A tleap script that builds the chain and sets N, CA, C and O, in Angstrom:
source leaprc.protein.ff14SB
mol = sequence {
  NMET LYS ASN HIE TYR LEU GLU GLU ARG GLN
  TYR LEU LYS ALA LYS LYS ARG VAL LYS GLU
  ILE LYS GLY PHE TYR ILE HIE LEU ILE VAL
  TYR VAL LEU VAL ASN VAL PHE ILE SER GLY
  LEU ILE ILE PHE GLY PHE MET ARG GLY GLY
  SER LEU SER LEU THR ASP ALA ILE LEU ASN
  PHE GLY VAL TYR SER THR TRP LEU PHE TRP
  GLY ILE GLY VAL PHE VAL HIE GLY LEU GLY
  VAL PHE GLY PHE ILE SER LEU ILE GLY LYS
  ASP TRP GLU ASP ARG LYS ILE LYS GLU LEU
  MET GLU LYS GLU GLU ARG ARG CLYS
}
set mol.1.N position { 112.496 123.558 76.498 }
set mol.1.CA position { 112.635 122.135 76.221 }
set mol.1.C position { 112.706 121.336 77.513 }
set mol.1.O position { 112.026 120.323 77.673 }
set mol.2.N position { 113.545 121.811 78.437 }
set mol.2.CA position { 113.710 121.100 79.705 }
set mol.2.C position { 112.403 121.103 80.506 }
set mol.2.O position { 112.061 120.113 81.151 }
set mol.3.N position { 111.673 122.235 80.456 }
set mol.3.CA position { 110.401 122.343 81.166 }
set mol.3.C position { 109.392 121.339 80.611 }
set mol.3.O position { 108.660 120.703 81.370 }
set mol.4.N position { 109.355 121.201 79.290 }
set mol.4.CA position { 108.444 120.247 78.645 }
set mol.4.C position { 108.788 118.818 79.073 }
set mol.4.O position { 107.903 118.006 79.343 }
set mol.5.N position { 110.090 118.531 79.129 }
set mol.5.CA position { 110.540 117.202 79.560 }
set mol.5.C position { 110.088 116.920 80.992 }
set mol.5.O position { 109.600 115.828 81.283 }
set mol.6.N position { 110.247 117.887 81.878 }
set mol.6.CA position { 109.852 117.700 83.275 }
set mol.6.C position { 108.346 117.507 83.407 }
set mol.6.O position { 107.888 116.669 84.184 }
set mol.7.N position { 107.581 118.282 82.651 }
set mol.7.CA position { 106.123 118.129 82.698 }
set mol.7.C position { 105.707 116.753 82.201 }
set mol.7.O position { 104.843 116.110 82.797 }
set mol.8.N position { 106.320 116.299 81.108 }
set mol.8.CA position { 105.981 114.978 80.579 }
set mol.8.C position { 106.391 113.881 81.557 }
set mol.8.O position { 105.666 112.902 81.736 }
set mol.9.N position { 107.537 114.040 82.181 }
set mol.9.CA position { 107.996 113.052 83.162 }
set mol.9.C position { 107.032 112.983 84.352 }
set mol.9.O position { 106.685 111.900 84.823 }
set mol.10.N position { 106.606 114.163 84.829 }
set mol.10.CA position { 105.655 114.204 85.939 }
set mol.10.C position { 104.333 113.557 85.536 }
set mol.10.O position { 103.730 112.823 86.319 }
set mol.11.N position { 103.884 113.835 84.308 }
set mol.11.CA position { 102.634 113.249 83.826 }
set mol.11.C position { 102.742 111.723 83.777 }
set mol.11.O position { 101.847 111.023 84.250 }
set mol.12.N position { 103.823 111.213 83.214 }
set mol.12.CA position { 103.995 109.761 83.106 }
set mol.12.C position { 104.102 109.111 84.487 }
set mol.12.O position { 103.588 108.015 84.709 }
set mol.13.N position { 104.771 109.796 85.404 }
set mol.13.CA position { 104.902 109.284 86.768 }
set mol.13.C position { 103.522 109.235 87.446 }
set mol.13.O position { 103.181 108.251 88.102 }
set mol.14.N position { 102.742 110.299 87.279 }
set mol.14.CA position { 101.396 110.342 87.868 }
set mol.14.C position { 100.494 109.282 87.237 }
set mol.14.O position { 99.702 108.643 87.929 }
set mol.15.N position { 100.618 109.099 85.920 }
set mol.15.CA position { 99.813 108.095 85.230 }
set mol.15.C position { 100.148 106.694 85.737 }
set mol.15.O position { 99.251 105.877 85.946 }
set mol.16.N position { 101.430 106.416 85.935 }
set mol.16.CA position { 101.856 105.122 86.467 }
set mol.16.C position { 101.317 104.927 87.887 }
set mol.16.O position { 100.876 103.836 88.248 }
set mol.17.N position { 101.356 105.987 88.679 }
set mol.17.CA position { 100.869 105.924 90.069 }
set mol.17.C position { 99.375 105.614 90.109 }
set mol.17.O position { 98.927 104.793 90.909 }
set mol.18.N position { 98.603 106.275 89.241 }
set mol.18.CA position { 97.160 106.032 89.168 }
set mol.18.C position { 96.892 104.582 88.774 }
set mol.18.O position { 95.986 103.944 89.311 }
set mol.19.N position { 97.681 104.068 87.838 }
set mol.19.CA position { 97.519 102.679 87.407 }
set mol.19.C position { 97.801 101.720 88.558 }
set mol.19.O position { 97.099 100.720 88.708 }
set mol.20.N position { 98.816 102.005 89.375 }
set mol.20.CA position { 99.132 101.166 90.532 }
set mol.20.C position { 98.007 101.189 91.563 }
set mol.20.O position { 97.620 100.150 92.098 }
set mol.21.N position { 97.488 102.381 91.836 }
set mol.21.CA position { 96.402 102.523 92.811 }
set mol.21.C position { 95.146 101.804 92.310 }
set mol.21.O position { 94.474 101.110 93.074 }
set mol.22.N position { 94.836 101.975 91.025 }
set mol.22.CA position { 93.679 101.304 90.434 }
set mol.22.C position { 93.840 99.791 90.541 }
set mol.22.O position { 92.883 99.087 90.862 }
set mol.23.N position { 95.035 99.292 90.275 }
set mol.23.CA position { 95.310 97.863 90.390 }
set mol.23.C position { 95.083 97.345 91.796 }
set mol.23.O position { 94.554 96.250 91.985 }
set mol.24.N position { 95.483 98.134 92.780 }
set mol.24.CA position { 95.261 97.728 94.165 }
set mol.24.C position { 93.775 97.659 94.485 }
set mol.24.O position { 93.315 96.696 95.099 }
set mol.25.N position { 93.022 98.674 94.073 }
set mol.25.CA position { 91.588 98.681 94.372 }
set mol.25.C position { 90.854 97.545 93.660 }
set mol.25.O position { 89.915 96.970 94.212 }
set mol.26.N position { 91.274 97.226 92.453 }
set mol.26.CA position { 90.676 96.078 91.759 }
set mol.26.C position { 90.990 94.802 92.527 }
set mol.26.O position { 90.112 93.959 92.713 }
set mol.27.N position { 92.229 94.654 92.971 }
set mol.27.CA position { 92.631 93.494 93.764 }
set mol.27.C position { 91.780 93.396 95.036 }
set mol.27.O position { 91.327 92.311 95.402 }
set mol.28.N position { 91.569 94.521 95.699 }
set mol.28.CA position { 90.782 94.549 96.926 }
set mol.28.C position { 89.324 94.154 96.675 }
set mol.28.O position { 88.745 93.398 97.455 }
set mol.29.N position { 88.733 94.658 95.598 }
set mol.29.CA position { 87.341 94.327 95.274 }
set mol.29.C position { 87.205 92.846 94.945 }
set mol.29.O position { 86.277 92.188 95.416 }
set mol.30.N position { 88.120 92.320 94.142 }
set mol.30.CA position { 88.089 90.891 93.804 }
set mol.30.C position { 88.271 90.056 95.056 }
set mol.30.O position { 87.596 89.041 95.227 }
set mol.31.N position { 89.169 90.466 95.930 }
set mol.31.CA position { 89.410 89.783 97.205 }
set mol.31.C position { 88.125 89.657 98.013 }
set mol.31.O position { 87.786 88.573 98.489 }
set mol.32.N position { 87.412 90.766 98.165 }
set mol.32.CA position { 86.181 90.756 98.967 }
set mol.32.C position { 85.102 89.902 98.298 }
set mol.32.O position { 84.492 89.055 98.950 }
set mol.33.N position { 84.865 90.117 97.014 }
set mol.33.CA position { 83.798 89.384 96.324 }
set mol.33.C position { 84.045 87.880 96.297 }
set mol.33.O position { 83.146 87.091 96.588 }
set mol.34.N position { 85.265 87.489 95.948 }
set mol.34.CA position { 85.580 86.065 95.873 }
set mol.34.C position { 85.506 85.424 97.252 }
set mol.34.O position { 84.998 84.311 97.389 }
set mol.35.N position { 86.001 86.107 98.268 }
set mol.35.CA position { 85.983 85.521 99.608 }
set mol.35.C position { 84.584 85.437 100.204 }
set mol.35.O position { 84.283 84.497 100.939 }
set mol.36.N position { 83.735 86.395 99.901 }
set mol.36.CA position { 82.337 86.296 100.351 }
set mol.36.C position { 81.693 85.073 99.701 }
set mol.36.O position { 80.990 84.310 100.363 }
set mol.37.N position { 81.935 84.891 98.405 }
set mol.37.CA position { 81.378 83.751 97.690 }
set mol.37.C position { 81.904 82.428 98.261 }
set mol.37.O position { 81.123 81.517 98.537 }
set mol.38.N position { 83.213 82.325 98.436 }
set mol.38.CA position { 83.811 81.092 98.969 }
set mol.38.C position { 83.307 80.809 100.385 }
set mol.38.O position { 82.964 79.671 100.708 }
set mol.39.N position { 83.263 81.830 101.216 }
set mol.39.CA position { 82.778 81.637 102.587 }
set mol.39.C position { 81.332 81.162 102.594 }
set mol.39.O position { 80.960 80.275 103.363 }
set mol.40.N position { 80.523 81.761 101.730 }
set mol.40.CA position { 79.124 81.340 101.626 }
set mol.40.C position { 79.005 79.883 101.210 }
set mol.40.O position { 78.194 79.139 101.760 }
set mol.41.N position { 79.813 79.476 100.240 }
set mol.41.CA position { 79.789 78.073 99.806 }
set mol.41.C position { 80.203 77.125 100.935 }
set mol.41.O position { 79.589 76.076 101.133 }
set mol.42.N position { 81.226 77.497 101.653 }
set mol.42.CA position { 81.704 76.637 102.741 }
set mol.42.C position { 80.652 76.532 103.843 }
set mol.42.O position { 80.368 75.435 104.324 }
set mol.43.N position { 80.082 77.643 104.239 }
set mol.43.CA position { 79.045 77.628 105.282 }
set mol.43.C position { 77.838 76.833 104.803 }
set mol.43.O position { 77.296 76.016 105.548 }
set mol.44.N position { 77.417 77.066 103.570 }
set mol.44.CA position { 76.289 76.324 103.009 }
set mol.44.C position { 76.591 74.827 102.982 }
set mol.44.O position { 75.725 74.012 103.301 }
set mol.45.N position { 77.810 74.467 102.605 }
set mol.45.CA position { 78.203 73.057 102.564 }
set mol.45.C position { 78.153 72.400 103.927 }
set mol.45.O position { 77.674 71.274 104.060 }
set mol.46.N position { 78.643 73.095 104.938 }
set mol.46.CA position { 78.595 72.555 106.298 }
set mol.46.C position { 77.153 72.398 106.773 }
set mol.46.O position { 76.805 71.402 107.408 }
set mol.47.N position { 76.321 73.383 106.462 }
set mol.47.CA position { 74.931 73.349 106.901 }
set mol.47.C position { 74.152 72.249 106.153 }
set mol.47.O position { 73.347 71.532 106.748 }
set mol.48.N position { 74.402 72.133 104.865 }
set mol.48.CA position { 73.672 71.164 104.050 }
set mol.48.C position { 74.007 69.738 104.458 }
set mol.48.O position { 73.141 68.862 104.469 }
set mol.49.N position { 75.260 69.517 104.789 }
set mol.49.CA position { 75.690 68.184 105.204 }
set mol.49.C position { 75.118 67.801 106.560 }
set mol.49.O position { 75.119 66.627 106.932 }
set mol.50.N position { 74.639 68.778 107.285 }
set mol.50.CA position { 74.064 68.524 108.596 }
set mol.50.C position { 75.102 68.237 109.668 }
set mol.50.O position { 74.762 67.864 110.790 }
set mol.51.N position { 76.376 68.415 109.313 }
set mol.51.CA position { 77.419 68.096 110.284 }
set mol.51.C position { 77.631 69.211 111.300 }
set mol.51.O position { 78.102 68.954 112.408 }
set mol.52.N position { 77.289 70.444 110.938 }
set mol.52.CA position { 77.508 71.559 111.856 }
set mol.52.C position { 76.285 72.466 111.902 }
set mol.52.O position { 75.523 72.575 110.941 }
set mol.53.N position { 76.126 73.106 113.043 }
set mol.53.CA position { 75.076 74.122 113.160 }
set mol.53.C position { 75.567 75.401 112.485 }
set mol.53.O position { 76.734 75.496 112.104 }
set mol.54.N position { 74.687 76.376 112.338 }
set mol.54.CA position { 75.059 77.635 111.704 }
set mol.54.C position { 76.206 78.302 112.451 }
set mol.54.O position { 77.164 78.769 111.836 }
set mol.55.N position { 76.109 78.346 113.762 }
set mol.55.CA position { 77.158 78.972 114.572 }
set mol.55.C position { 78.488 78.256 114.393 }
set mol.55.O position { 79.519 78.898 114.193 }
set mol.56.N position { 78.470 76.932 114.465 }
set mol.56.CA position { 79.705 76.165 114.298 }
set mol.56.C position { 80.266 76.324 112.882 }
set mol.56.O position { 81.481 76.407 112.700 }
set mol.57.N position { 79.400 76.366 111.900 }
set mol.57.CA position { 79.849 76.530 110.516 }
set mol.57.C position { 80.516 77.890 110.321 }
set mol.57.O position { 81.550 77.989 109.660 }
set mol.58.N position { 79.925 78.932 110.894 }
set mol.58.CA position { 80.491 80.281 110.770 }
set mol.58.C position { 81.818 80.391 111.504 }
set mol.58.O position { 82.723 81.089 111.047 }
set mol.59.N position { 81.943 79.710 112.635 }
set mol.59.CA position { 83.172 79.797 113.428 }
set mol.59.C position { 84.275 78.857 112.952 }
set mol.59.O position { 85.372 78.879 113.508 }
set mol.60.N position { 84.020 78.045 111.955 }
set mol.60.CA position { 85.015 77.113 111.443 }
set mol.60.C position { 86.147 77.871 110.760 }
set mol.60.O position { 85.897 78.810 110.004 }
set mol.61.N position { 87.405 77.467 111.023 }
set mol.61.CA position { 88.558 78.156 110.458 }
set mol.61.C position { 88.594 78.094 108.929 }
set mol.61.O position { 89.119 79.006 108.291 }
set mol.62.N position { 88.061 77.064 108.352 }
set mol.62.CA position { 88.037 76.935 106.892 }
set mol.62.C position { 87.335 78.091 106.215 }
set mol.62.O position { 87.667 78.449 105.085 }
set mol.63.N position { 86.368 78.677 106.898 }
set mol.63.CA position { 85.635 79.812 106.344 }
set mol.63.C position { 86.549 81.035 106.233 }
set mol.63.O position { 86.413 81.831 105.303 }
set mol.64.N position { 87.461 81.180 107.159 }
set mol.64.CA position { 88.295 82.378 107.226 }
set mol.64.C position { 89.716 82.192 106.708 }
set mol.64.O position { 90.453 83.168 106.570 }
set mol.65.N position { 90.111 80.959 106.420 }
set mol.65.CA position { 91.503 80.732 106.018 }
set mol.65.C position { 91.861 81.469 104.726 }
set mol.65.O position { 92.945 82.045 104.632 }
set mol.66.N position { 90.975 81.462 103.737 }
set mol.66.CA position { 91.258 82.173 102.498 }
set mol.66.C position { 91.327 83.672 102.744 }
set mol.66.O position { 92.181 84.363 102.189 }
set mol.67.N position { 90.419 84.171 103.581 }
set mol.67.CA position { 90.454 85.594 103.935 }
set mol.67.C position { 91.811 85.955 104.532 }
set mol.67.O position { 92.410 86.971 104.179 }
set mol.68.N position { 92.281 85.112 105.437 }
set mol.68.CA position { 93.527 85.400 106.146 }
set mol.68.C position { 94.731 85.371 105.208 }
set mol.68.O position { 95.488 86.339 105.143 }
set mol.69.N position { 94.911 84.280 104.488 }
set mol.69.CA position { 96.118 84.130 103.686 }
set mol.69.C position { 96.130 85.047 102.461 }
set mol.69.O position { 97.170 85.620 102.136 }
set mol.70.N position { 95.021 85.190 101.796 }
set mol.70.CA position { 94.951 86.112 100.672 }
set mol.70.C position { 95.030 87.552 101.193 }
set mol.70.O position { 95.570 88.436 100.528 }
set mol.71.N position { 94.486 87.769 102.386 }
set mol.71.CA position { 94.541 89.095 103.002 }
set mol.71.C position { 95.966 89.558 103.244 }
set mol.71.O position { 96.263 90.748 103.139 }
set mol.72.N position { 96.842 88.629 103.566 }
set mol.72.CA position { 98.255 88.986 103.735 }
set mol.72.C position { 98.802 89.515 102.408 }
set mol.72.O position { 99.542 90.499 102.380 }
set mol.73.N position { 98.432 88.857 101.316 }
set mol.73.CA position { 98.858 89.327 99.996 }
set mol.73.C position { 98.302 90.697 99.661 }
set mol.73.O position { 99.014 91.536 99.109 }
set mol.74.N position { 97.044 90.935 99.985 }
set mol.74.CA position { 96.431 92.246 99.728 }
set mol.74.C position { 97.127 93.314 100.572 }
set mol.74.O position { 97.371 94.424 100.099 }
set mol.75.N position { 97.442 92.978 101.809 }
set mol.75.CA position { 98.133 93.919 102.703 }
set mol.75.C position { 99.501 94.299 102.135 }
set mol.75.O position { 99.859 95.477 102.101 }
set mol.76.N position { 100.257 93.302 101.692 }
set mol.76.CA position { 101.580 93.563 101.123 }
set mol.76.C position { 101.454 94.378 99.834 }
set mol.76.O position { 102.262 95.274 99.587 }
set mol.77.N position { 100.445 94.073 99.013 }
set mol.77.CA position { 100.191 94.850 97.802 }
set mol.77.C position { 99.923 96.311 98.170 }
set mol.77.O position { 100.451 97.224 97.535 }
set mol.78.N position { 99.105 96.523 99.191 }
set mol.78.CA position { 98.809 97.885 99.654 }
set mol.78.C position { 100.054 98.608 100.139 }
set mol.78.O position { 100.233 99.798 99.877 }
set mol.79.N position { 100.915 97.883 100.849 }
set mol.79.CA position { 102.167 98.503 101.293 }
set mol.79.C position { 103.015 98.932 100.106 }
set mol.79.O position { 103.624 100.002 100.114 }
set mol.80.N position { 103.045 98.089 99.093 }
set mol.80.CA position { 103.821 98.428 97.905 }
set mol.80.C position { 103.257 99.622 97.149 }
set mol.80.O position { 104.012 100.456 96.650 }
set mol.81.N position { 101.961 99.705 97.065 }
set mol.81.CA position { 101.322 100.779 96.297 }
set mol.81.C position { 101.364 102.102 97.048 }
set mol.81.O position { 101.680 103.139 96.465 }
set mol.82.N position { 101.051 102.070 98.327 }
set mol.82.CA position { 100.960 103.316 99.081 }
set mol.82.C position { 102.261 103.685 99.766 }
set mol.82.O position { 102.323 104.675 100.494 }
set mol.83.N position { 103.306 102.891 99.538 }
set mol.83.CA position { 104.662 103.267 99.897 }
set mol.83.C position { 104.980 103.366 101.374 }
set mol.83.O position { 105.753 104.238 101.772 }
set mol.84.N position { 104.422 102.519 102.185 }
set mol.84.CA position { 104.848 102.508 103.571 }
set mol.84.C position { 106.287 102.013 103.608 }
set mol.84.O position { 106.730 101.254 102.746 }
set mol.85.N position { 106.973 102.447 104.590 }
set mol.85.CA position { 108.415 102.265 104.757 }
set mol.85.C position { 108.964 101.027 104.040 }
set mol.85.O position { 108.646 99.889 104.387 }
set mol.86.N position { 109.787 101.285 103.042 }
set mol.86.CA position { 110.482 100.200 102.359 }
set mol.86.C position { 111.950 100.602 102.222 }
set mol.86.O position { 112.267 101.785 102.102 }
set mol.87.N position { 112.824 99.628 102.241 }
set mol.87.CA position { 114.247 99.930 102.196 }
set mol.87.C position { 114.671 100.470 100.843 }
set mol.87.O position { 115.408 101.453 100.769 }
set mol.88.N position { 114.218 99.842 99.783 }
set mol.88.CA position { 114.556 100.309 98.437 }
set mol.88.C position { 113.243 100.519 97.706 }
set mol.88.O position { 112.762 99.639 96.993 }
set mol.89.N position { 112.678 101.688 97.894 }
set mol.89.CA position { 111.393 102.000 97.284 }
set mol.89.C position { 111.538 103.031 96.190 }
set mol.89.O position { 112.639 103.292 95.706 }
set mol.90.N position { 110.425 103.613 95.807 }
set mol.90.CA position { 110.399 104.582 94.721 }
set mol.90.C position { 111.210 105.837 95.051 }
set mol.90.O position { 111.853 106.406 94.169 }
set mol.91.N position { 111.184 106.271 96.314 }
set mol.91.CA position { 111.951 107.453 96.702 }
set mol.91.C position { 113.440 107.208 96.512 }
set mol.91.O position { 114.166 108.081 96.037 }
set mol.92.N position { 113.885 106.024 96.882 }
set mol.92.CA position { 115.288 105.682 96.723 }
set mol.92.C position { 115.667 105.709 95.249 }
set mol.92.O position { 116.728 106.221 94.892 }
set mol.93.N position { 114.813 105.164 94.394 }
set mol.93.CA position { 115.084 105.146 92.948 }
set mol.93.C position { 115.200 106.567 92.414 }
set mol.93.O position { 116.122 106.869 91.657 }
set mol.94.N position { 114.280 107.437 92.798 }
set mol.94.CA position { 114.314 108.820 92.322 }
set mol.94.C position { 115.587 109.532 92.770 }
set mol.94.O position { 116.219 110.235 91.981 }
set mol.95.N position { 115.960 109.352 94.023 }
set mol.95.CA position { 117.180 109.982 94.541 }
set mol.95.C position { 118.411 109.473 93.790 }
set mol.95.O position { 119.301 110.252 93.447 }
set mol.96.N position { 118.457 108.180 93.542 }
set mol.96.CA position { 119.603 107.584 92.853 }
set mol.96.C position { 119.695 108.078 91.415 }
set mol.96.O position { 120.791 108.357 90.928 }
set mol.97.N position { 118.557 108.192 90.728 }
set mol.97.CA position { 118.547 108.709 89.359 }
set mol.97.C position { 119.071 110.135 89.330 }
set mol.97.O position { 119.902 110.478 88.488 }
set mol.98.N position { 118.588 110.971 90.248 }
set mol.98.CA position { 119.055 112.367 90.304 }
set mol.98.C position { 120.553 112.426 90.588 }
set mol.98.O position { 121.283 113.209 89.980 }
set mol.99.N position { 120.993 111.594 91.510 }
set mol.99.CA position { 122.409 111.561 91.862 }
set mol.99.C position { 123.271 111.190 90.653 }
set mol.99.O position { 124.289 111.831 90.393 }
set mol.100.N position { 122.864 110.164 89.924 }
set mol.100.CA position { 123.624 109.732 88.750 }
set mol.100.C position { 123.591 110.775 87.641 }
set mol.100.O position { 124.587 110.981 86.948 }
set mol.101.N position { 122.441 111.437 87.471 }
set mol.101.CA position { 122.340 112.486 86.459 }
set mol.101.C position { 123.256 113.662 86.802 }
set mol.101.O position { 123.899 114.224 85.916 }
set mol.102.N position { 123.318 114.035 88.081 }
set mol.102.CA position { 124.187 115.123 88.507 }
set mol.102.C position { 125.659 114.773 88.298 }
set mol.102.O position { 126.446 115.620 87.876 }
set mol.103.N position { 126.027 113.537 88.589 }
set mol.103.CA position { 127.414 113.101 88.364 }
set mol.103.C position { 127.758 113.173 86.884 }
set mol.103.O position { 128.855 113.593 86.515 }
set mol.104.N position { 126.826 112.767 86.044 }
set mol.104.CA position { 127.056 112.806 84.600 }
set mol.104.C position { 127.208 114.221 84.098 }
set mol.104.O position { 128.036 114.475 83.224 }
set mol.105.N position { 126.421 115.165 84.635 }
set mol.105.CA position { 126.519 116.573 84.211 }
set mol.105.C position { 127.834 117.183 84.646 }
set mol.105.O position { 128.397 118.007 83.926 }
set mol.106.N position { 128.339 116.796 85.812 }
set mol.106.CA position { 129.616 117.331 86.303 }
set mol.106.C position { 130.775 116.888 85.424 }
set mol.106.O position { 131.763 117.609 85.286 }
set mol.107.N position { 130.661 115.720 84.836 }
set mol.107.CA position { 131.724 115.202 83.972 }
set mol.107.C position { 131.825 115.978 82.662 }
set mol.107.O position { 132.887 116.029 82.042 }
set mol.108.N position { 130.713 116.581 82.249 }
set mol.108.CA position { 130.702 117.288 80.955 }
set mol.108.C position { 131.345 118.634 81.027 }
set mol.108.O position { 131.410 119.342 80.022 }
savepdb mol mol.pdb
quit
């Protein structure tokens, strides 16, 4: 019984992890596609208006601002999914659950 419980718990944990990773990759793909489209529109707008040359339009900060600010969000999302050093992350939760379960068993 206990073995079945552990296998099911591991399966559910792995399934949740796959869902998190998939969510990150979808976020990354949407980030790239939307930003390429927005950048293209901005460059085209500058060129069409005749106010800037191609080089000046490409070097304009407006073209890259969405990439930069949304990129910070994608970076933080990646940190959350792939678990780079966090103070209270998934490892901490697992350790705390085990600790509380052990305390409860000792009381019985």
